[in-house]
All heavy atoms as TSV, in Angstrom:
chain	resi	resn	atom	element	x	y	z
A	1	MET	N	N	105.987	126.608	91.983
A	1	MET	CA	C	104.917	127.133	92.822
A	1	MET	C	C	105.526	128.144	93.786
A	1	MET	O	O	106.195	127.779	94.726
A	1	MET	CB	C	104.248	126.026	93.618
A	1	MET	CG	C	103.704	124.892	92.818
A	1	MET	SD	S	102.405	124.045	93.699
A	1	MET	CE	C	101.047	124.528	92.685
A	2	ASP	N	N	105.287	129.390	93.541
A	2	ASP	CA	C	105.871	130.435	94.374
A	2	ASP	C	C	104.830	131.107	95.258
A	2	ASP	O	O	105.012	132.222	95.696
A	2	ASP	CB	C	106.602	131.447	93.510
A	2	ASP	CG	C	105.719	132.009	92.411
A	2	ASP	OD1	O	104.578	131.531	92.252
A	2	ASP	OD2	O	106.163	132.927	91.716
A	3	ASP	N	N	103.741	130.400	95.530
A	3	ASP	CA	C	102.666	130.969	96.345
A	3	ASP	C	C	102.604	130.338	97.733
A	3	ASP	O	O	101.553	130.255	98.343
A	3	ASP	CB	C	101.326	130.844	95.621
A	3	ASP	CG	C	101.022	129.424	95.184
A	3	ASP	OD1	O	101.864	128.532	95.409
A	3	ASP	OD2	O	99.946	129.205	94.615
A	4	GLY	N	N	103.756	129.877	98.235
A	4	GLY	CA	C	103.799	129.321	99.575
A	4	GLY	C	C	103.577	127.829	99.646
A	4	GLY	O	O	103.567	127.252	100.726
A	5	TYR	N	N	103.381	127.176	98.507
A	5	TYR	CA	C	103.176	125.727	98.496
A	5	TYR	C	C	104.502	125.015	98.276
A	5	TYR	O	O	105.345	125.468	97.515
A	5	TYR	CB	C	102.197	125.321	97.387
A	5	TYR	CG	C	100.755	125.565	97.750
A	5	TYR	CD1	C	100.177	126.814	97.562
A	5	TYR	CD2	C	99.963	124.552	98.273
A	5	TYR	CE1	C	98.848	127.040	97.898
A	5	TYR	CE2	C	98.641	124.769	98.610
A	5	TYR	CZ	C	98.093	126.017	98.416
A	5	TYR	OH	O	96.786	126.234	98.739
A	6	VAL	N	N	104.673	123.886	98.961
A	6	VAL	CA	C	105.869	123.066	98.831
A	6	VAL	C	C	105.454	121.618	98.594
A	6	VAL	O	O	104.369	121.195	99.005
A	6	VAL	CB	C	106.776	123.170	100.072
A	6	VAL	CG1	C	107.383	124.556	100.198
A	6	VAL	CG2	C	106.020	122.829	101.343
A	7	LEU	N	N	106.327	120.861	97.960
A	7	LEU	CA	C	106.037	119.469	97.638
A	7	LEU	C	C	106.011	118.624	98.908
A	7	LEU	O	O	106.977	118.613	99.673
A	7	LEU	CB	C	107.092	118.923	96.671
A	7	LEU	CG	C	106.933	117.460	96.278
A	7	LEU	CD1	C	105.640	117.231	95.499
A	7	LEU	CD2	C	108.135	117.010	95.458
A	8	LEU	N	N	104.920	117.924	99.094
A	8	LEU	CA	C	104.794	116.986	100.214
A	8	LEU	C	C	105.228	115.592	99.766
A	8	LEU	O	O	106.051	114.954	100.394
A	8	LEU	CB	C	103.354	116.954	100.742
A	8	LEU	CG	C	103.045	115.898	101.807
A	8	LEU	CD1	C	103.864	116.139	103.073
A	8	LEU	CD2	C	101.551	115.880	102.122
A	9	THR	N	N	104.666	115.119	98.648
A	9	THR	CA	C	104.964	113.771	98.171
A	9	THR	C	C	104.481	113.603	96.745
A	9	THR	O	O	103.756	114.448	96.211
A	9	THR	CB	C	104.303	112.705	99.073
A	9	THR	OG1	O	104.810	111.410	98.741
A	9	THR	CG2	C	102.792	112.720	98.956
A	10	GLU	N	N	104.868	112.504	96.143
A	10	GLU	CA	C	104.367	112.088	94.834
A	10	GLU	C	C	103.852	110.667	94.992
A	10	GLU	O	O	104.557	109.807	95.522
A	10	GLU	CB	C	105.496	112.135	93.806
A	10	GLU	CG	C	105.081	111.680	92.436
A	10	GLU	CD	C	106.228	111.680	91.448
A	10	GLU	OE1	O	107.012	112.643	91.425
A	10	GLU	OE2	O	106.344	110.689	90.692
A	11	LYS	N	N	102.620	110.437	94.563
A	11	LYS	CA	C	101.984	109.118	94.723
A	11	LYS	C	C	101.185	108.787	93.473
A	11	LYS	O	O	100.835	109.667	92.688
A	11	LYS	CB	C	101.000	109.131	95.904
A	11	LYS	CG	C	101.630	109.318	97.253
A	11	LYS	CD	C	102.007	107.997	97.822
A	11	LYS	CE	C	102.525	108.129	99.236
A	11	LYS	NZ	N	103.376	107.010	99.576
A	12	GLU	N	N	100.859	107.492	93.311
A	12	GLU	CA	C	99.912	107.110	92.282
A	12	GLU	C	C	98.613	107.857	92.562
A	12	GLU	O	O	98.272	108.136	93.715
A	12	GLU	CB	C	99.671	105.608	92.297
A	12	GLU	CG	C	100.836	104.814	91.753
A	12	GLU	CD	C	100.534	103.326	91.687
A	12	GLU	OE1	O	99.357	102.923	91.741
A	12	GLU	OE2	O	101.512	102.566	91.585
A	13	ALA	N	N	97.894	108.183	91.492
A	13	ALA	CA	C	96.717	109.049	91.602
A	13	ALA	C	C	95.724	108.591	92.670
A	13	ALA	O	O	95.233	109.402	93.448
A	13	ALA	CB	C	96.023	109.159	90.248
A	14	MET	N	N	95.456	107.295	92.724
A	14	MET	CA	C	94.474	106.786	93.684
A	14	MET	C	C	94.896	107.129	95.117
A	14	MET	O	O	94.094	107.583	95.922
A	14	MET	CB	C	94.339	105.267	93.532
A	14	MET	CG	C	93.411	104.626	94.540
A	14	MET	SD	S	93.229	102.848	94.297
A	14	MET	CE	C	94.839	102.268	94.817
A	15	TRP	N	N	96.180	106.916	95.433
A	15	TRP	CA	C	96.667	107.177	96.781
A	15	TRP	C	C	96.779	108.668	97.046
A	15	TRP	O	O	96.516	109.127	98.159
A	15	TRP	CB	C	98.000	106.479	97.015
A	15	TRP	CG	C	97.914	105.003	96.821
A	15	TRP	CD1	C	98.569	104.266	95.884
A	15	TRP	CD2	C	97.101	104.083	97.555
A	15	TRP	NE1	N	98.216	102.944	95.999
A	15	TRP	CE2	C	97.324	102.799	97.017
A	15	TRP	CE3	C	96.219	104.209	98.613
A	15	TRP	CZ2	C	96.691	101.656	97.497
A	15	TRP	CZ3	C	95.582	103.078	99.097
A	15	TRP	CH2	C	95.822	101.816	98.546
A	16	ALA	N	N	97.160	109.422	96.041
A	16	ALA	CA	C	97.263	110.875	96.193
A	16	ALA	C	C	95.897	111.478	96.494
A	16	ALA	O	O	95.765	112.358	97.348
A	16	ALA	CB	C	97.861	111.503	94.939
A	17	GLU	N	N	94.870	110.992	95.810
A	17	GLU	CA	C	93.522	111.511	96.037
A	17	GLU	C	C	93.039	111.172	97.445
A	17	GLU	O	O	92.372	111.987	98.090
A	17	GLU	CB	C	92.574	110.975	94.965
A	17	GLU	CG	C	92.864	111.587	93.600
A	17	GLU	CD	C	92.183	110.877	92.449
A	17	GLU	OE1	O	91.399	109.930	92.682
A	17	GLU	OE2	O	92.442	111.270	91.300
A	18	MET	N	N	93.384	109.984	97.929
A	18	MET	CA	C	93.024	109.618	99.297
A	18	MET	C	C	93.742	110.541	100.288
A	18	MET	O	O	93.139	111.025	101.245
A	18	MET	CB	C	93.401	108.155	99.575
A	18	MET	CG	C	92.999	107.680	100.952
A	18	MET	SD	S	93.312	105.923	101.221
A	18	MET	CE	C	95.094	105.916	101.295
A	19	LEU	N	N	95.018	110.804	100.047
A	19	LEU	CA	C	95.789	111.700	100.901
A	19	LEU	C	C	95.188	113.104	100.907
A	19	LEU	O	O	95.063	113.731	101.961
A	19	LEU	CB	C	97.248	111.750	100.433
A	19	LEU	CG	C	98.155	112.753	101.131
A	19	LEU	CD1	C	98.232	112.494	102.634
A	19	LEU	CD2	C	99.538	112.734	100.493
A	20	VAL	N	N	94.790	113.589	99.745
A	20	VAL	CA	C	94.186	114.919	99.649
A	20	VAL	C	C	92.932	115.000	100.514
A	20	VAL	O	O	92.709	115.998	101.208
A	20	VAL	CB	C	93.881	115.281	98.174
A	20	VAL	CG1	C	92.945	116.476	98.073
A	20	VAL	CG2	C	95.185	115.553	97.428
A	21	GLU	N	N	92.118	113.959	100.496
A	21	GLU	CA	C	90.909	113.953	101.326
A	21	GLU	C	C	91.264	114.032	102.812
A	21	GLU	O	O	90.632	114.764	103.572
A	21	GLU	CB	C	90.068	112.710	101.047
A	21	GLU	CG	C	89.361	112.750	99.715
A	21	GLU	CD	C	88.437	113.947	99.570
A	21	GLU	OE1	O	87.660	114.245	100.500
A	21	GLU	OE2	O	88.508	114.606	98.512
A	22	VAL	N	N	92.281	113.282	103.224
A	22	VAL	CA	C	92.704	113.303	104.627
A	22	VAL	C	C	93.235	114.689	104.989
A	22	VAL	O	O	92.924	115.226	106.058
A	22	VAL	CB	C	93.769	112.212	104.899
A	22	VAL	CG1	C	94.400	112.388	106.270
A	22	VAL	CG2	C	93.144	110.831	104.761
A	23	LEU	N	N	94.024	115.280	104.111
A	23	LEU	CA	C	94.545	116.624	104.369
A	23	LEU	C	C	93.407	117.630	104.509
A	23	LEU	O	O	93.378	118.430	105.450
A	23	LEU	CB	C	95.504	117.048	103.254
A	23	LEU	CG	C	96.807	116.256	103.147
A	23	LEU	CD1	C	97.558	116.627	101.865
A	23	LEU	CD2	C	97.688	116.464	104.364
A	24	LYS	N	N	92.451	117.568	103.595
A	24	LYS	CA	C	91.313	118.494	103.644
A	24	LYS	C	C	90.479	118.281	104.910
A	24	LYS	O	O	90.015	119.240	105.514
A	24	LYS	CB	C	90.445	118.340	102.397
A	24	LYS	CG	C	91.101	118.911	101.163
A	24	LYS	CD	C	90.224	118.754	99.934
A	24	LYS	CE	C	90.894	119.355	98.720
A	24	LYS	NZ	N	90.073	119.203	97.500
A	25	ASP	N	N	90.310	117.019	105.305
A	25	ASP	CA	C	89.568	116.712	106.536
A	25	ASP	C	C	90.255	117.297	107.762
A	25	ASP	O	O	89.627	117.492	108.800
A	25	ASP	CB	C	89.400	115.209	106.721
A	25	ASP	CG	C	88.406	114.594	105.739
A	25	ASP	OD1	O	87.662	115.352	105.079
A	25	ASP	OD2	O	88.391	113.351	105.627
A	26	ASN	N	N	91.562	117.561	107.649
A	26	ASN	CA	C	92.335	118.130	108.745
A	26	ASN	C	C	92.658	119.603	108.513
A	26	ASN	O	O	93.604	120.132	109.099
A	26	ASN	CB	C	93.624	117.320	108.942
A	26	ASN	CG	C	93.357	116.002	109.608
A	26	ASN	OD1	O	93.323	115.920	110.827
A	26	ASN	ND2	N	93.122	114.956	108.826
A	27	ALA	N	N	91.864	120.244	107.663
A	27	ALA	CA	C	91.958	121.687	107.390
A	27	ALA	C	C	93.322	122.109	106.857
A	27	ALA	O	O	93.819	123.193	107.161
A	27	ALA	CB	C	91.598	122.484	108.639
A	28	ILE	N	N	93.934	121.251	106.037
A	28	ILE	CA	C	95.207	121.580	105.404
A	28	ILE	C	C	94.942	121.861	103.928
A	28	ILE	O	O	94.453	120.993	103.202
A	28	ILE	CB	C	96.221	120.436	105.563
A	28	ILE	CG1	C	96.549	120.242	107.045
A	28	ILE	CG2	C	97.478	120.709	104.750
A	28	ILE	CD1	C	97.461	119.067	107.332
A	29	LEU	N	N	95.257	123.081	103.505
A	29	LEU	CA	C	95.099	123.436	102.104
A	29	LEU	C	C	96.138	122.695	101.283
A	29	LEU	O	O	97.309	122.619	101.662
A	29	LEU	CB	C	95.275	124.939	101.909
A	29	LEU	CG	C	94.233	125.835	102.575
A	29	LEU	CD1	C	94.596	127.298	102.371
A	29	LEU	CD2	C	92.858	125.552	102.012
A	30	CYS	N	N	95.702	122.133	100.157
A	30	CYS	CA	C	96.630	121.392	99.316
A	30	CYS	C	C	96.177	121.470	97.864
A	30	CYS	O	O	95.056	121.865	97.562
A	30	CYS	CB	C	96.721	119.941	99.766
A	30	CYS	SG	S	95.154	119.066	99.717
A	31	THR	N	N	97.091	121.080	96.991
A	31	THR	CA	C	96.793	121.018	95.567
A	31	THR	C	C	97.621	119.907	94.962
A	31	THR	O	O	98.602	119.454	95.565
A	31	THR	CB	C	97.057	122.372	94.875
A	31	THR	OG1	O	96.543	122.332	93.547
A	31	THR	CG2	C	98.535	122.711	94.847
A	32	THR	N	N	97.229	119.448	93.776
A	32	THR	CA	C	97.973	118.395	93.096
A	32	THR	C	C	98.315	118.828	91.681
A	32	THR	O	O	97.613	119.641	91.084
A	32	THR	CB	C	97.181	117.075	93.029
A	32	THR	OG1	O	95.973	117.292	92.300
A	32	THR	CG2	C	96.868	116.543	94.413
A	33	ILE	N	N	99.389	118.252	91.179
A	33	ILE	CA	C	99.802	118.470	89.791
A	33	ILE	C	C	100.166	117.103	89.228
A	33	ILE	O	O	100.947	116.367	89.847
A	33	ILE	CB	C	101.014	119.417	89.705
A	33	ILE	CG1	C	100.635	120.798	90.221
A	33	ILE	CG2	C	101.532	119.496	88.273
A	33	ILE	CD1	C	101.773	121.786	90.239
A	34	PRO	N	N	99.614	116.749	88.056
A	34	PRO	CA	C	99.958	115.454	87.471
A	34	PRO	C	C	101.422	115.418	87.029
A	34	PRO	O	O	101.949	116.413	86.539
A	34	PRO	CB	C	99.025	115.319	86.274
A	34	PRO	CG	C	98.427	116.651	86.054
A	34	PRO	CD	C	98.637	117.478	87.271
A	35	VAL	N	N	102.056	114.268	87.232
A	35	VAL	CA	C	103.437	114.089	86.813
A	35	VAL	C	C	103.485	113.910	85.299
A	35	VAL	O	O	104.333	114.470	84.626
A	35	VAL	CB	C	104.080	112.882	87.532
A	35	VAL	CG1	C	105.475	112.607	87.012
A	35	VAL	CG2	C	104.109	113.137	89.031
A	36	TYR	N	N	102.572	113.113	84.781
A	36	TYR	CA	C	102.456	112.910	83.343
A	36	TYR	C	C	101.139	113.501	82.898
A	36	TYR	O	O	100.176	113.495	83.640
A	36	TYR	CB	C	102.435	111.416	82.995
A	36	TYR	CG	C	103.538	110.615	83.633
A	36	TYR	CD1	C	103.260	109.701	84.640
A	36	TYR	CD2	C	104.847	110.773	83.233
A	36	TYR	CE1	C	104.270	108.952	85.221
A	36	TYR	CE2	C	105.867	110.038	83.816
A	36	TYR	CZ	C	105.566	109.128	84.802
A	36	TYR	OH	O	106.554	108.398	85.376
A	37	GLY	N	N	101.058	113.972	81.669
A	37	GLY	CA	C	99.777	114.427	81.141
A	37	GLY	C	C	98.831	113.249	81.029
A	37	GLY	O	O	99.261	112.104	80.838
A	38	ALA	N	N	97.543	113.484	81.161
A	38	ALA	CA	C	96.550	112.410	81.105
A	38	ALA	C	C	96.626	111.661	79.783
A	38	ALA	O	O	96.507	110.434	79.746
A	38	ALA	CB	C	95.149	112.978	81.319
A	39	GLY	N	N	96.842	112.382	78.694
A	39	GLY	CA	C	96.939	111.736	77.381
A	39	GLY	C	C	98.108	110.779	77.304
A	39	GLY	O	O	97.988	109.667	76.790
A	40	LEU	N	N	99.255	111.186	77.817
A	40	LEU	CA	C	100.435	110.323	77.813
A	40	LEU	C	C	100.196	109.100	78.676
A	40	LEU	O	O	100.536	107.985	78.295
A	40	LEU	CB	C	101.672	111.076	78.308
A	40	LEU	CG	C	102.945	110.244	78.443
A	40	LEU	CD1	C	103.385	109.708	77.084
A	40	LEU	CD2	C	104.055	111.060	79.069
A	41	ALA	N	N	99.605	109.298	79.832
A	41	ALA	CA	C	99.337	108.185	80.728
A	41	ALA	C	C	98.417	107.161	80.060
A	41	ALA	O	O	98.641	105.957	80.153
A	41	ALA	CB	C	98.727	108.676	82.031
A	42	MET	N	N	97.391	107.643	79.367
A	42	MET	CA	C	96.455	106.737	78.699
A	42	MET	C	C	97.128	106.045	77.518
A	42	MET	O	O	96.994	104.845	77.333
A	42	MET	CB	C	95.216	107.501	78.242
A	42	MET	CG	C	94.305	107.917	79.383
A	42	MET	SD	S	92.936	108.972	78.876
A	42	MET	CE	C	92.130	107.971	77.659
A	43	LYS	N	N	97.851	106.801	76.711
A	43	LYS	CA	C	98.467	106.255	75.499
A	43	LYS	C	C	99.585	105.274	75.835
A	43	LYS	O	O	99.713	104.227	75.220
A	43	LYS	CB	C	99.008	107.389	74.629
A	43	LYS	CG	C	99.556	106.934	73.304
A	43	LYS	CD	C	99.950	108.101	72.430
A	43	LYS	CE	C	100.456	107.605	71.092
A	43	LYS	NZ	N	100.789	108.703	70.211
A	44	ALA	N	N	100.404	105.604	76.790
A	44	ALA	CA	C	101.562	104.778	77.121
A	44	ALA	C	C	101.238	103.730	78.182
A	44	ALA	O	O	102.082	102.897	78.501
A	44	ALA	CB	C	102.704	105.673	77.603
A	45	GLY	N	N	100.060	103.798	78.765
A	45	GLY	CA	C	99.680	102.839	79.791
A	45	GLY	C	C	100.392	103.077	81.118
A	45	GLY	O	O	100.510	102.177	81.932
A	46	ILE	N	N	100.856	104.294	81.321
A	46	ILE	CA	C	101.549	104.644	82.554
A	46	ILE	C	C	100.505	104.935	83.628
A	46	ILE	O	O	99.519	105.616	83.363
A	46	ILE	CB	C	102.421	105.912	82.348
A	46	ILE	CG1	C	103.442	105.673	81.254
A	46	ILE	CG2	C	103.084	106.331	83.646
A	46	ILE	CD1	C	104.148	106.937	80.802
A	47	LYS	N	N	100.729	104.411	84.825
A	47	LYS	CA	C	99.833	104.756	85.923
A	47	LYS	C	C	100.015	106.232	86.233
A	47	LYS	O	O	101.140	106.708	86.394
A	47	LYS	CB	C	100.148	103.935	87.169
A	47	LYS	CG	C	99.733	102.499	87.068
A	47	LYS	CD	C	99.941	101.799	88.384
A	47	LYS	CE	C	99.499	100.358	88.283
A	47	LYS	NZ	N	99.716	99.657	89.545
A	48	GLU	N	N	98.905	106.951	86.289
A	48	GLU	CA	C	98.986	108.381	86.572
A	48	GLU	C	C	99.504	108.614	87.984
A	48	GLU	O	O	99.109	107.947	88.930
A	48	GLU	CB	C	97.624	109.044	86.407
A	48	GLU	CG	C	97.708	110.553	86.538
A	48	GLU	CD	C	96.385	111.248	86.337
A	48	GLU	OE1	O	95.347	110.578	86.259
A	48	GLU	OE2	O	96.402	112.478	86.267
A	49	ARG	N	N	100.422	109.549	88.104
A	49	ARG	CA	C	100.979	109.938	89.397
A	49	ARG	C	C	100.708	111.420	89.606
A	49	ARG	O	O	100.671	112.188	88.648
A	49	ARG	CB	C	102.488	109.662	89.457
A	49	ARG	CG	C	102.791	108.168	89.378
A	49	ARG	CD	C	104.258	107.872	89.532
A	49	ARG	NE	N	104.782	108.199	90.840
A	49	ARG	CZ	C	104.719	107.420	91.908
A	49	ARG	NH1	N	104.133	106.258	91.835
A	49	ARG	NH2	N	105.252	107.792	93.067
A	50	LEU	N	N	100.503	111.785	90.862
A	50	LEU	CA	C	100.253	113.177	91.213
A	50	LEU	C	C	101.268	113.636	92.246
A	50	LEU	O	O	101.631	112.879	93.149
A	50	LEU	CB	C	98.849	113.340	91.802
A	50	LEU	CG	C	97.663	112.954	90.927
A	50	LEU	CD1	C	96.375	113.043	91.723
A	50	LEU	CD2	C	97.589	113.845	89.701
A	51	LYS	N	N	101.706	114.873	92.107
A	51	LYS	CA	C	102.513	115.507	93.135
A	51	LYS	C	C	101.548	116.266	94.026
A	51	LYS	O	O	100.690	116.991	93.534
A	51	LYS	CB	C	103.535	116.465	92.522
A	51	LYS	CG	C	104.633	115.743	91.774
A	51	LYS	CD	C	105.679	116.715	91.280
A	51	LYS	CE	C	106.796	115.959	90.579
A	51	LYS	NZ	N	107.852	116.871	90.127
A	52	VAL	N	N	101.678	116.088	95.324
A	52	VAL	CA	C	100.796	116.738	96.298
A	52	VAL	C	C	101.587	117.849	96.978
A	52	VAL	O	O	102.662	117.610	97.526
A	52	VAL	CB	C	100.280	115.735	97.353
A	52	VAL	CG1	C	99.372	116.431	98.359
A	52	VAL	CG2	C	99.553	114.574	96.678
A	53	TYR	N	N	101.044	119.042	96.911
A	53	TYR	CA	C	101.667	120.220	97.514
A	53	TYR	C	C	100.811	120.737	98.661
A	53	TYR	O	O	99.580	120.707	98.578
A	53	TYR	CB	C	101.812	121.345	96.477
A	53	TYR	CG	C	102.816	121.051	95.394
A	53	TYR	CD1	C	102.466	120.324	94.267
A	53	TYR	CD2	C	104.119	121.511	95.491
A	53	TYR	CE1	C	103.388	120.061	93.264
A	53	TYR	CE2	C	105.051	121.264	94.494
A	53	TYR	CZ	C	104.675	120.529	93.393
A	53	TYR	OH	O	105.598	120.272	92.404
A	54	VAL	N	N	101.466	121.210	99.710
A	54	VAL	CA	C	100.786	121.842	100.837
A	54	VAL	C	C	101.468	123.173	101.129
A	54	VAL	O	O	102.598	123.403	100.689
A	54	VAL	CB	C	100.806	120.959	102.110
A	54	VAL	CG1	C	100.062	119.660	101.879
A	54	VAL	CG2	C	102.221	120.696	102.581
A	55	GLN	N	N	100.808	124.013	101.888
A	55	GLN	CA	C	101.435	125.272	102.269
A	55	GLN	C	C	102.561	124.986	103.253
A	55	GLN	O	O	102.470	124.080	104.089
A	55	GLN	CB	C	100.408	126.222	102.885
A	55	GLN	CG	C	99.420	126.718	101.860
A	55	GLN	CD	C	98.541	127.811	102.410
A	55	GLN	OE1	O	98.217	127.823	103.591
A	55	GLN	NE2	N	98.166	128.734	101.550
A	56	GLN	N	N	103.621	125.767	103.138
A	56	GLN	CA	C	104.798	125.580	103.992
A	56	GLN	C	C	104.407	125.550	105.474
A	56	GLN	O	O	104.927	124.750	106.236
A	56	GLN	CB	C	105.816	126.691	103.742
A	56	GLN	CG	C	107.064	126.595	104.613
A	56	GLN	CD	C	107.903	125.362	104.313
A	56	GLN	OE1	O	108.189	125.079	103.168
A	56	GLN	NE2	N	108.297	124.643	105.340
A	57	THR	N	N	103.467	126.395	105.861
A	57	THR	CA	C	103.067	126.480	107.271
A	57	THR	C	C	102.385	125.204	107.773
A	57	THR	O	O	102.341	124.965	108.977
A	57	THR	CB	C	102.125	127.674	107.498
A	57	THR	OG1	O	101.019	127.558	106.598
A	57	THR	CG2	C	102.849	128.991	107.264
A	58	ASP	N	N	101.863	124.392	106.856
A	58	ASP	CA	C	101.184	123.148	107.228
A	58	ASP	C	C	102.046	121.907	107.014
A	58	ASP	O	O	101.583	120.786	107.227
A	58	ASP	CB	C	99.896	122.982	106.415
A	58	ASP	CG	C	98.839	123.995	106.780
A	58	ASP	OD1	O	98.759	124.367	107.967
A	58	ASP	OD2	O	98.089	124.418	105.883
A	59	MET	N	N	103.286	122.093	106.594
A	59	MET	CA	C	104.130	120.963	106.200
A	59	MET	C	C	104.311	119.937	107.319
A	59	MET	O	O	104.171	118.736	107.090
A	59	MET	CB	C	105.483	121.457	105.709
A	59	MET	CG	C	106.403	120.324	105.279
A	59	MET	SD	S	105.698	119.259	104.006
A	59	MET	CE	C	106.547	119.857	102.579
A	60	GLU	N	N	104.593	120.367	108.525
A	60	GLU	CA	C	104.848	119.425	109.614
A	60	GLU	C	C	103.619	118.565	109.895
A	60	GLU	O	O	103.715	117.333	110.007
A	60	GLU	CB	C	105.285	120.163	110.875
A	60	GLU	CG	C	105.721	119.228	111.985
A	60	GLU	CD	C	106.275	119.963	113.202
A	60	GLU	OE1	O	106.707	121.119	113.082
A	60	GLU	OE2	O	106.251	119.352	114.281
A	61	LYS	N	N	102.468	119.185	109.994
A	61	LYS	CA	C	101.229	118.437	110.246
A	61	LYS	C	C	100.928	117.501	109.068
A	61	LYS	O	O	100.533	116.354	109.269
A	61	LYS	CB	C	100.067	119.409	110.467
A	61	LYS	CG	C	98.780	118.742	110.860
A	61	LYS	CD	C	97.701	119.761	111.176
A	61	LYS	CE	C	96.395	119.092	111.531
A	61	LYS	NZ	N	95.320	120.058	111.776
A	62	ALA	N	N	101.152	117.993	107.853
A	62	ALA	CA	C	100.907	117.175	106.665
A	62	ALA	C	C	101.845	115.973	106.623
A	62	ALA	O	O	101.427	114.864	106.275
A	62	ALA	CB	C	101.068	118.022	105.404
A	63	GLN	N	N	103.101	116.154	107.001
A	63	GLN	CA	C	104.049	115.042	107.036
A	63	GLN	C	C	103.638	114.005	108.076
A	63	GLN	O	O	103.777	112.799	107.848
A	63	GLN	CB	C	105.460	115.552	107.322
A	63	GLN	CG	C	106.082	116.257	106.144
A	63	GLN	CD	C	107.432	116.878	106.469
A	63	GLN	OE1	O	107.676	117.325	107.588
A	63	GLN	NE2	N	108.299	116.923	105.474
A	64	ASP	N	N	103.125	114.458	109.205
A	64	ASP	CA	C	102.644	113.534	110.235
A	64	ASP	C	C	101.491	112.692	109.698
A	64	ASP	O	O	101.444	111.472	109.901
A	64	ASP	CB	C	102.201	114.288	111.485
A	64	ASP	CG	C	103.360	114.899	112.265
A	64	ASP	OD1	O	104.529	114.512	112.014
A	64	ASP	OD2	O	103.103	115.778	113.108
A	65	LEU	N	N	100.549	113.333	109.014
A	65	LEU	CA	C	99.410	112.615	108.444
A	65	LEU	C	C	99.866	111.658	107.354
A	65	LEU	O	O	99.395	110.517	107.274
A	65	LEU	CB	C	98.374	113.603	107.893
A	65	LEU	CG	C	97.635	114.422	108.944
A	65	LEU	CD1	C	96.870	115.563	108.289
A	65	LEU	CD2	C	96.696	113.537	109.751
A	66	LEU	N	N	100.784	112.103	106.515
A	66	LEU	CA	C	101.330	111.261	105.454
A	66	LEU	C	C	101.983	110.022	106.056
A	66	LEU	O	O	101.750	108.898	105.607
A	66	LEU	CB	C	102.350	112.054	104.633
A	66	LEU	CG	C	103.119	111.286	103.556
A	66	LEU	CD1	C	102.182	110.847	102.444
A	66	LEU	CD2	C	104.240	112.144	102.993
A	67	GLY	N	N	102.791	110.215	107.079
A	67	GLY	CA	C	103.456	109.098	107.732
A	67	GLY	C	C	102.488	108.117	108.361
A	67	GLY	O	O	102.677	106.896	108.271
A	68	ALA	N	N	101.436	108.629	108.977
A	68	ALA	CA	C	100.441	107.764	109.602
A	68	ALA	C	C	99.637	106.991	108.550
A	68	ALA	O	O	99.337	105.814	108.734
A	68	ALA	CB	C	99.500	108.587	110.471
A	69	LEU	N	N	99.337	107.651	107.457
A	69	LEU	CA	C	98.509	107.046	106.415
A	69	LEU	C	C	99.272	105.992	105.618
A	69	LEU	O	O	98.710	104.967	105.244
A	69	LEU	CB	C	98.001	108.150	105.479
A	69	LEU	CG	C	96.864	107.817	104.536
A	69	LEU	CD1	C	95.638	107.331	105.302
A	69	LEU	CD2	C	96.509	109.043	103.712
A	70	PHE	N	N	100.540	106.243	105.378
A	70	PHE	CA	C	101.335	105.344	104.536
A	70	PHE	C	C	102.510	104.737	105.300
A	70	PHE	O	O	103.596	104.561	104.748
A	70	PHE	CB	C	101.841	106.086	103.300
A	70	PHE	CG	C	100.727	106.552	102.403
A	70	PHE	CD1	C	100.325	107.879	102.429
A	70	PHE	CD2	C	100.074	105.676	101.555
A	70	PHE	CE1	C	99.297	108.311	101.607
A	70	PHE	CE2	C	99.047	106.106	100.745
A	70	PHE	CZ	C	98.643	107.426	100.764
A	71	ALA	N	N	102.313	104.413	106.550
A	71	ALA	CA	C	103.378	103.810	107.372
A	71	ALA	C	C	103.900	102.538	106.692
A	71	ALA	O	O	103.129	101.684	106.284
A	71	ALA	CB	C	102.847	103.485	108.757
A	72	GLY	N	N	105.209	102.484	106.528
A	72	GLY	CA	C	105.835	101.319	105.913
A	72	GLY	C	C	105.791	101.298	104.403
A	72	GLY	O	O	106.269	100.369	103.771
A	73	ASP	N	N	105.241	102.339	103.785
A	73	ASP	CA	C	105.151	102.419	102.331
A	73	ASP	C	C	106.340	103.211	101.812
A	73	ASP	O	O	106.603	104.302	102.261
A	73	ASP	CB	C	103.840	103.102	101.924
A	73	ASP	CG	C	103.658	103.179	100.425
A	73	ASP	OD1	O	104.355	102.447	99.704
A	73	ASP	OD2	O	102.813	103.964	99.976
A	74	ASN	N	N	107.042	102.674	100.832
A	74	ASN	CA	C	108.182	103.374	100.256
A	74	ASN	C	C	107.858	104.027	98.919
A	74	ASN	O	O	108.733	104.582	98.281
A	74	ASN	CB	C	109.359	102.403	100.061
A	74	ASN	CG	C	109.891	101.906	101.376
A	74	ASN	OD1	O	109.872	102.630	102.370
A	74	ASN	ND2	N	110.369	100.670	101.407
A	75	ALA	N	N	106.615	103.942	98.458
A	75	ALA	CA	C	106.250	104.495	97.150
A	75	ALA	C	C	106.003	105.970	97.222
A	75	ALA	O	O	105.703	106.556	98.204
A	75	ALA	CB	C	105.000	103.797	96.615
């Protein structure tokens, strides 16, 4: 991603989607990319994971929100 986006975190899809909503609610532009293709996840029974990217300029605020949302979580 060479358009100013940097990796914030990688989470299971359910948690990543919740994080995206919180980021959007705080006016932080973000995007996600699946770690595994949906077909592979379904066929192999792998829990889908998403990488969450934010713009470099929003990284500090996004990290604060991530920390508050997932305090004590190592996943």
